[in-house]
N, CA, C and O atoms as a CHARMM CRD file, in Angstrom:
* protein
*
  248
    1    1 MET  N      5.21500   4.06200   6.19200 PROA 1      0.00000
    2    1 MET  CA     3.95900   3.47700   6.75300 PROA 1      0.00000
    3    1 MET  C      4.04200   2.18900   7.59200 PROA 1      0.00000
    4    1 MET  O      4.65900   1.20500   7.18300 PROA 1      0.00000
    5    2 ASP  N      3.35400   2.22200   8.87000 PROA 2      0.00000
    6    2 ASP  CA     3.58800   0.93000   9.60000 PROA 2      0.00000
    7    2 ASP  C      2.45300  -0.01600   9.08400 PROA 2      0.00000
    8    2 ASP  O      1.58200   0.31300   8.27900 PROA 2      0.00000
    9    3 THR  N      2.58900  -1.16100   9.63500 PROA 3      0.00000
   10    3 THR  CA     1.79500  -2.46800   9.20800 PROA 3      0.00000
   11    3 THR  C      0.43100  -2.08300   9.63000 PROA 3      0.00000
   12    3 THR  O     -0.50300  -2.26500   8.84900 PROA 3      0.00000
   13    4 LYS  N      0.22900  -1.54700  10.84300 PROA 4      0.00000
   14    4 LYS  CA    -1.13600  -1.22700  11.18400 PROA 4      0.00000
   15    4 LYS  C     -2.05900  -0.31400  10.58500 PROA 4      0.00000
   16    4 LYS  O     -3.28800  -0.38000  10.57900 PROA 4      0.00000
   17    5 ARG  N     -1.15400   0.72000   9.98100 PROA 5      0.00000
   18    5 ARG  CA    -1.87200   1.83400   9.22000 PROA 5      0.00000
   19    5 ARG  C     -2.23300   0.99000   7.59700 PROA 5      0.00000
   20    5 ARG  O     -3.36200   0.95400   7.10700 PROA 5      0.00000
   21    6 ALA  N     -1.31600   0.52900   7.13200 PROA 6      0.00000
   22    6 ALA  CA    -1.71900  -0.42800   5.98300 PROA 6      0.00000
   23    6 ALA  C     -2.83100  -1.34200   6.00400 PROA 6      0.00000
   24    6 ALA  O     -3.55600  -1.56200   5.03400 PROA 6      0.00000
   25    7 MET  N     -2.95100  -1.91500   7.24300 PROA 7      0.00000
   26    7 MET  CA    -4.10000  -2.73800   7.51300 PROA 7      0.00000
   27    7 MET  C     -5.53000  -1.82800   7.64000 PROA 7      0.00000
   28    7 MET  O     -6.59700  -2.29600   7.24200 PROA 7      0.00000
   29    8 GLN  N     -5.44800  -0.73700   8.12400 PROA 8      0.00000
   30    8 GLN  CA    -6.33100   0.08500   8.25500 PROA 8      0.00000
   31    8 GLN  C     -7.09900   0.66500   6.98800 PROA 8      0.00000
   32    8 GLN  O     -8.31200   0.68700   6.77700 PROA 8      0.00000
   33    9 ILE  N     -6.02300   1.14000   6.18800 PROA 9      0.00000
   34    9 ILE  CA    -6.39300   1.56800   4.71800 PROA 9      0.00000
   35    9 ILE  C     -6.92800   0.37700   4.03000 PROA 9      0.00000
   36    9 ILE  O     -8.08600   0.47600   3.62500 PROA 9      0.00000
   37   10 TYR  N     -6.32200  -0.69500   3.82800 PROA 10     0.00000
   38   10 TYR  CA    -6.78400  -2.11200   3.21800 PROA 10     0.00000
   39   10 TYR  C     -7.97600  -2.48900   3.75400 PROA 10     0.00000
   40   10 TYR  O     -8.57000  -3.25100   2.99100 PROA 10     0.00000
   41   11 SER  N     -8.48200  -2.29100   4.62700 PROA 11     0.00000
   42   11 SER  CA    -9.84400  -2.77100   5.44700 PROA 11     0.00000
   43   11 SER  C    -10.99500  -1.67100   5.22600 PROA 11     0.00000
   44   11 SER  O    -12.19800  -1.91500   5.32700 PROA 11     0.00000
   45   12 SER  N    -10.58700  -0.75600   4.99300 PROA 12     0.00000
   46   12 SER  CA   -11.46600   0.62500   5.01000 PROA 12     0.00000
   47   12 SER  C    -12.25000   0.36200   3.51400 PROA 12     0.00000
   48   12 SER  O    -11.93000  -0.24200   2.49000 PROA 12     0.00000
   49   13 LYS  N    -13.31200   1.05100   3.89400 PROA 13     0.00000
   50   13 LYS  CA   -14.02900   1.13200   2.66000 PROA 13     0.00000
   51   13 LYS  C    -13.82800   2.27600   1.97700 PROA 13     0.00000
   52   13 LYS  O    -14.24600   2.29400   0.81900 PROA 13     0.00000
   53   14 ASP  N    -13.13200   3.52200   2.52700 PROA 14     0.00000
   54   14 ASP  CA   -12.67100   4.81500   1.80700 PROA 14     0.00000
   55   14 ASP  C    -11.48800   4.50500   0.86700 PROA 14     0.00000
   56   14 ASP  O    -10.85600   3.44900   0.87500 PROA 14     0.00000
   57   15 THR  N    -11.27100   5.54800   0.06400 PROA 15     0.00000
   58   15 THR  CA   -10.09400   5.41300  -0.71900 PROA 15     0.00000
   59   15 THR  C     -9.05300   6.40800  -0.10100 PROA 15     0.00000
   60   15 THR  O     -9.39500   7.51000   0.33100 PROA 15     0.00000
   61   16 PHE  N     -7.86600   5.98900  -0.08600 PROA 16     0.00000
   62   16 PHE  CA    -6.75800   6.75900   0.25900 PROA 16     0.00000
   63   16 PHE  C     -5.51900   6.79900  -0.54800 PROA 16     0.00000
   64   16 PHE  O     -5.03600   5.70500  -0.83900 PROA 16     0.00000
   65   17 ALA  N     -4.92600   7.85700  -0.95900 PROA 17     0.00000
   66   17 ALA  CA    -3.74800   7.98100  -2.05900 PROA 17     0.00000
   67   17 ALA  C     -2.54400   7.44200  -1.33700 PROA 17     0.00000
   68   17 ALA  O     -1.86800   8.14700  -0.58800 PROA 17     0.00000
   69   18 VAL  N     -2.30600   6.24100  -1.56700 PROA 18     0.00000
   70   18 VAL  CA    -0.91100   6.00000  -1.16600 PROA 18     0.00000
   71   18 VAL  C      0.02300   5.50100  -2.39500 PROA 18     0.00000
   72   18 VAL  O     -0.43700   4.99200  -3.41700 PROA 18     0.00000
   73   19 HSD  N      1.37400   5.71800  -2.15400 PROA 19     0.00000
   74   19 HSD  CA     2.35800   5.98600  -2.92100 PROA 19     0.00000
   75   19 HSD  C      3.62400   5.06200  -2.78600 PROA 19     0.00000
   76   19 HSD  O      4.24300   5.04200  -1.72300 PROA 19     0.00000
   77   20 LEU  N      3.98200   4.35300  -3.78200 PROA 20     0.00000
   78   20 LEU  CA     5.44400   3.61300  -3.64200 PROA 20     0.00000
   79   20 LEU  C      6.27700   4.44900  -4.79000 PROA 20     0.00000
   80   20 LEU  O      6.05300   4.44400  -6.00100 PROA 20     0.00000
   81   21 GLY  N      7.36400   5.21100  -4.03400 PROA 21     0.00000
   82   21 GLY  CA     7.73700   6.22400  -4.65800 PROA 21     0.00000
   83   21 GLY  C      7.11300   7.25400  -5.17500 PROA 21     0.00000
   84   21 GLY  O      6.68400   8.19000  -4.49800 PROA 21     0.00000
   85   22 ASP  N      7.00700   7.15100  -6.50600 PROA 22     0.00000
   86   22 ASP  CA     6.46800   8.42900  -7.13800 PROA 22     0.00000
   87   22 ASP  C      5.04900   7.76200  -7.77200 PROA 22     0.00000
   88   22 ASP  O      4.08900   8.33300  -8.28800 PROA 22     0.00000
   89   23 LYS  N      5.26200   6.54100  -7.56400 PROA 23     0.00000
   90   23 LYS  CA     3.95600   5.91300  -8.22100 PROA 23     0.00000
   91   23 LYS  C      2.64500   5.57700  -7.26100 PROA 23     0.00000
   92   23 LYS  O      2.70000   5.07600  -6.13800 PROA 23     0.00000
   93   24 PRO  N      1.34900   6.01200  -8.04700 PROA 24     0.00000
   94   24 PRO  CA     0.24800   5.64500  -7.10600 PROA 24     0.00000
   95   24 PRO  C      0.03200   4.07300  -6.98300 PROA 24     0.00000
   96   24 PRO  O      0.07400   3.34500  -7.97400 PROA 24     0.00000
   97   25 VAL  N     -0.17700   3.65600  -5.84200 PROA 25     0.00000
   98   25 VAL  CA    -0.58200   2.15800  -5.76300 PROA 25     0.00000
   99   25 VAL  C     -1.92200   1.80800  -4.94800 PROA 25     0.00000
  100   25 VAL  O     -2.46900   2.57400  -4.15500 PROA 25     0.00000
  101   26 TRP  N     -2.22600   0.89700  -5.18600 PROA 26     0.00000
  102   26 TRP  CA    -3.71000   0.32500  -4.42200 PROA 26     0.00000
  103   26 TRP  C     -3.18000  -1.05700  -3.53000 PROA 26     0.00000
  104   26 TRP  O     -2.60300  -2.05000  -3.97100 PROA 26     0.00000
  105   27 ILE  N     -3.49500  -0.82200  -2.44800 PROA 27     0.00000
  106   27 ILE  CA    -3.10100  -2.11900  -1.51100 PROA 27     0.00000
  107   27 ILE  C     -3.80100  -3.06500  -1.83800 PROA 27     0.00000
  108   27 ILE  O     -4.99200  -2.76300  -1.76700 PROA 27     0.00000
  109   28 GLU  N     -3.58000  -4.32700  -2.24600 PROA 28     0.00000
  110   28 GLU  CA    -4.29500  -5.61700  -2.62100 PROA 28     0.00000
  111   28 GLU  C     -4.22000  -6.43800  -1.23300 PROA 28     0.00000
  112   28 GLU  O     -5.24100  -6.99000  -0.82300 PROA 28     0.00000
  113   29 ASN  N     -3.15700  -6.50800  -0.59700 PROA 29     0.00000
  114   29 ASN  CA    -3.22000  -7.63300   0.54900 PROA 29     0.00000
  115   29 ASN  C     -2.00500  -7.07000   1.58600 PROA 29     0.00000
  116   29 ASN  O     -1.01700  -6.44300   1.20400 PROA 29     0.00000
  117   30 VAL  N     -2.24200  -7.35900   2.68600 PROA 30     0.00000
  118   30 VAL  CA    -1.38900  -7.03500   3.74400 PROA 30     0.00000
  119   30 VAL  C     -0.81300  -8.28200   4.48200 PROA 30     0.00000
  120   30 VAL  O     -1.60100  -9.14600   4.86600 PROA 30     0.00000
  121   31 ASP  N      0.60400  -8.42100   4.70900 PROA 31     0.00000
  122   31 ASP  CA     1.01900  -9.83700   5.26700 PROA 31     0.00000
  123   31 ASP  C      1.55000  -9.10000   6.68100 PROA 31     0.00000
  124   31 ASP  O      2.73000  -8.77200   6.80100 PROA 31     0.00000
  125   32 GLU  N      0.63200  -8.89100   7.66100 PROA 32     0.00000
  126   32 GLU  CA     1.02200  -8.13400   9.17000 PROA 32     0.00000
  127   32 GLU  C      2.27900  -8.90400   9.71300 PROA 32     0.00000
  128   32 GLU  O      3.18900  -8.28500  10.26400 PROA 32     0.00000
  129   33 ALA  N      2.31000 -10.27200   9.54700 PROA 33     0.00000
  130   33 ALA  CA     3.26600 -11.10600  10.32700 PROA 33     0.00000
  131   33 ALA  C      4.70100 -10.56700   9.74900 PROA 33     0.00000
  132   33 ALA  O      5.64100 -10.24600  10.47500 PROA 33     0.00000
  133   34 ASN  N      4.70800 -10.52400   8.37400 PROA 34     0.00000
  134   34 ASN  CA     6.19400 -10.15000   7.96300 PROA 34     0.00000
  135   34 ASN  C      6.27300  -8.72500   7.49300 PROA 34     0.00000
  136   34 ASN  O      7.32100  -8.34500   6.97000 PROA 34     0.00000
  137   35 GLY  N      5.16300  -7.82400   7.64600 PROA 35     0.00000
  138   35 GLY  CA     5.39600  -6.35700   7.40600 PROA 35     0.00000
  139   35 GLY  C      5.47200  -6.19200   6.06200 PROA 35     0.00000
  140   35 GLY  O      6.11100  -5.25000   5.59300 PROA 35     0.00000
  141   36 MET  N      4.88200  -7.01200   5.34800 PROA 36     0.00000
  142   36 MET  CA     4.67600  -6.80700   3.70800 PROA 36     0.00000
  143   36 MET  C      3.29600  -6.70800   3.00800 PROA 36     0.00000
  144   36 MET  O      2.29300  -7.36500   3.28400 PROA 36     0.00000
  145   37 ALA  N      3.43400  -5.77400   2.06200 PROA 37     0.00000
  146   37 ALA  CA     1.95100  -5.49000   1.33700 PROA 37     0.00000
  147   37 ALA  C      2.14200  -5.92300  -0.05000 PROA 37     0.00000
  148   37 ALA  O      3.24600  -5.75600  -0.56900 PROA 37     0.00000
  149   38 THR  N      1.11300  -6.49900  -0.75000 PROA 38     0.00000
  150   38 THR  CA     0.92300  -6.64200  -2.25900 PROA 38     0.00000
  151   38 THR  C      0.17300  -5.50300  -2.73600 PROA 38     0.00000
  152   38 THR  O     -0.97700  -5.34400  -2.32700 PROA 38     0.00000
  153   39 VAL  N      0.75400  -4.59000  -3.65400 PROA 39     0.00000
  154   39 VAL  CA     0.24800  -3.58500  -4.48400 PROA 39     0.00000
  155   39 VAL  C     -0.08200  -3.57400  -5.55500 PROA 39     0.00000
  156   39 VAL  O      0.66400  -4.23500  -6.27900 PROA 39     0.00000
  157   40 GLN  N     -1.07200  -3.01200  -6.15000 PROA 40     0.00000
  158   40 GLN  CA    -1.11800  -2.94400  -7.60900 PROA 40     0.00000
  159   40 GLN  C     -0.48800  -1.39300  -8.05400 PROA 40     0.00000
  160   40 GLN  O     -0.77300  -0.42400  -7.35100 PROA 40     0.00000
  161   41 VAL  N      0.18700  -1.27100  -8.99200 PROA 41     0.00000
  162   41 VAL  CA     0.97800  -0.05400  -9.20200 PROA 41     0.00000
  163   41 VAL  C      0.28500   0.40500 -10.47300 PROA 41     0.00000
  164   41 VAL  O      0.07300  -0.29200 -11.46500 PROA 41     0.00000
  165   42 GLY  N     -0.06200   1.77300 -10.28500 PROA 42     0.00000
  166   42 GLY  CA    -0.98900   2.50200 -11.16300 PROA 42     0.00000
  167   42 GLY  C     -2.40100   1.77400 -11.42600 PROA 42     0.00000
  168   42 GLY  O     -3.10200   1.23500 -10.57000 PROA 42     0.00000
  169   43 SER  N     -2.66100   1.88200 -12.81500 PROA 43     0.00000
  170   43 SER  CA    -4.08400   1.21800 -13.24800 PROA 43     0.00000
  171   43 SER  C     -3.93300  -0.12700 -13.74000 PROA 43     0.00000
  172   43 SER  O     -4.87800  -0.86600 -14.01500 PROA 43     0.00000
  173   44 ASP  N     -2.95000  -0.36200 -13.82200 PROA 44     0.00000
  174   44 ASP  CA    -2.72000  -2.01300 -14.39000 PROA 44     0.00000
  175   44 ASP  C     -2.94500  -3.05600 -13.37300 PROA 44     0.00000
  176   44 ASP  O     -2.17300  -3.12700 -12.41700 PROA 44     0.00000
  177   45 PRO  N     -3.89800  -3.84200 -13.49000 PROA 45     0.00000
  178   45 PRO  CA    -3.91200  -5.14100 -12.51800 PROA 45     0.00000
  179   45 PRO  C     -3.09100  -5.95400 -12.53500 PROA 45     0.00000
  180   45 PRO  O     -2.98000  -6.71500 -11.57300 PROA 45     0.00000
  181   46 LEU  N     -2.20300  -6.05400 -13.70400 PROA 46     0.00000
  182   46 LEU  CA    -1.25800  -7.17400 -14.06200 PROA 46     0.00000
  183   46 LEU  C      0.15600  -6.61600 -13.37900 PROA 46     0.00000
  184   46 LEU  O      1.16300  -7.32300 -13.40500 PROA 46     0.00000
  185   47 ASN  N      0.15700  -5.28900 -12.76200 PROA 47     0.00000
  186   47 ASN  CA     1.47200  -4.88300 -12.58400 PROA 47     0.00000
  187   47 ASN  C      1.23300  -4.81600 -10.97300 PROA 47     0.00000
  188   47 ASN  O      0.70400  -3.82700 -10.46700 PROA 47     0.00000
  189   48 THR  N      1.67200  -5.97100 -10.18100 PROA 48     0.00000
  190   48 THR  CA     1.61200  -5.82400  -8.48500 PROA 48     0.00000
  191   48 THR  C      3.06300  -6.24000  -8.44000 PROA 48     0.00000
  192   48 THR  O      3.71700  -6.92900  -9.22400 PROA 48     0.00000
  193   49 GLN  N      3.41300  -5.59800  -7.23600 PROA 49     0.00000
  194   49 GLN  CA     4.52900  -6.03600  -6.44600 PROA 49     0.00000
  195   49 GLN  C      4.40200  -6.16700  -4.89800 PROA 49     0.00000
  196   49 GLN  O      3.63500  -5.48000  -4.22400 PROA 49     0.00000
  197   50 THR  N      5.17600  -7.05400  -4.44300 PROA 50     0.00000
  198   50 THR  CA     5.18200  -7.15700  -2.89000 PROA 50     0.00000
  199   50 THR  C      6.31800  -6.51100  -2.17900 PROA 50     0.00000
  200   50 THR  O      7.51900  -6.77700  -2.23400 PROA 50     0.00000
  201   51 VAL  N      5.74400  -5.69500  -1.56800 PROA 51     0.00000
  202   51 VAL  CA     7.04800  -4.62700  -0.72600 PROA 51     0.00000
  203   51 VAL  C      6.78400  -4.47600   0.55000 PROA 51     0.00000
  204   51 VAL  O      5.65700  -4.66700   1.00900 PROA 51     0.00000
  205   52 SER  N      7.89200  -4.08300   1.31700 PROA 52     0.00000
  206   52 SER  CA     8.07900  -3.61800   2.78600 PROA 52     0.00000
  207   52 SER  C      6.68900  -2.72100   2.93200 PROA 52     0.00000
  208   52 SER  O      6.37200  -2.04000   1.95600 PROA 52     0.00000
  209   53 VAL  N      5.98800  -2.70000   3.91900 PROA 53     0.00000
  210   53 VAL  CA     4.99900  -1.65300   4.08800 PROA 53     0.00000
  211   53 VAL  C      5.71200  -0.05800   4.33300 PROA 53     0.00000
  212   53 VAL  O      5.18900   1.00500   4.00000 PROA 53     0.00000
  213   54 ASP  N      7.02500  -0.23400   4.99700 PROA 54     0.00000
  214   54 ASP  CA     7.51100   0.84300   5.21300 PROA 54     0.00000
  215   54 ASP  C      8.11300   1.76900   4.19200 PROA 54     0.00000
  216   54 ASP  O      8.56500   2.89800   4.38400 PROA 54     0.00000
  217   55 ARG  N      8.02700   0.98200   2.90300 PROA 55     0.00000
  218   55 ARG  CA     8.34600   1.75000   1.73000 PROA 55     0.00000
  219   55 ARG  C      6.85500   2.50300   1.19200 PROA 55     0.00000
  220   55 ARG  O      6.97200   3.27800   0.24300 PROA 55     0.00000
  221   56 LEU  N      5.77300   2.33600   1.64700 PROA 56     0.00000
  222   56 LEU  CA     4.51000   2.72300   1.29200 PROA 56     0.00000
  223   56 LEU  C      4.40000   4.12600   2.16900 PROA 56     0.00000
  224   56 LEU  O      4.68500   4.19400   3.36500 PROA 56     0.00000
  225   57 LYS  N      3.93200   5.24100   1.35100 PROA 57     0.00000
  226   57 LYS  CA     3.71100   6.57900   1.79000 PROA 57     0.00000
  227   57 LYS  C      2.16500   7.05200   1.46300 PROA 57     0.00000
  228   57 LYS  O      1.69800   7.14300   0.32700 PROA 57     0.00000
  229   58 GLU  N      1.47300   7.33300   2.68300 PROA 58     0.00000
  230   58 GLU  CA     0.15700   8.31900   2.23400 PROA 58     0.00000
  231   58 GLU  C      0.19200   9.30400   1.93700 PROA 58     0.00000
  232   58 GLU  O      0.90500  10.00600   2.65400 PROA 58     0.00000
  233   59 GLU  N     -0.34000   9.84400   1.03200 PROA 59     0.00000
  234   59 GLU  CA    -0.31800  11.16800   0.22700 PROA 59     0.00000
  235   59 GLU  C     -0.27600  12.25400   1.80000 PROA 59     0.00000
  236   59 GLU  O     -0.84800  12.01400   2.86400 PROA 59     0.00000
  237   60 GLY  N      0.58900  13.43800   1.45700 PROA 60     0.00000
  238   60 GLY  CA     0.53900  14.13600   2.85800 PROA 60     0.00000
  239   60 GLY  C      1.69300  13.85400   3.92300 PROA 60     0.00000
  240   60 GLY  O      2.11900  14.71800   4.68900 PROA 60     0.00000
  241   61 ASP  N      2.16900  12.47000   3.87200 PROA 61     0.00000
  242   61 ASP  CA     2.94100  11.90800   4.76900 PROA 61     0.00000
  243   61 ASP  C      4.36400  12.32200   4.30200 PROA 61     0.00000
  244   61 ASP  O      4.56700  12.40000   3.09100 PROA 61     0.00000
  245   62 GLU  N      5.38600  12.59800   5.20300 PROA 62     0.00000
  246   62 GLU  CA     6.69000  13.32200   4.71800 PROA 62     0.00000
  247   62 GLU  C      7.68000  12.50400   5.62400 PROA 62     0.00000
  248   62 GLU  O      8.88800  12.73600   5.58400 PROA 62     0.00000
């Protein structure tokens, strides 16, 4: 995923299926300048990670 798409998903009112590896994630913040995103892994609000947006995959992306 690129930073622009991560920002579109983050800013949207719609819900998109995004994964980090095989785990579903929720984008909580996008750092456009550095190409990084903070994501919540699964349904645990305490399980957050900051990763490069190119590690994120939108469902259906190969």
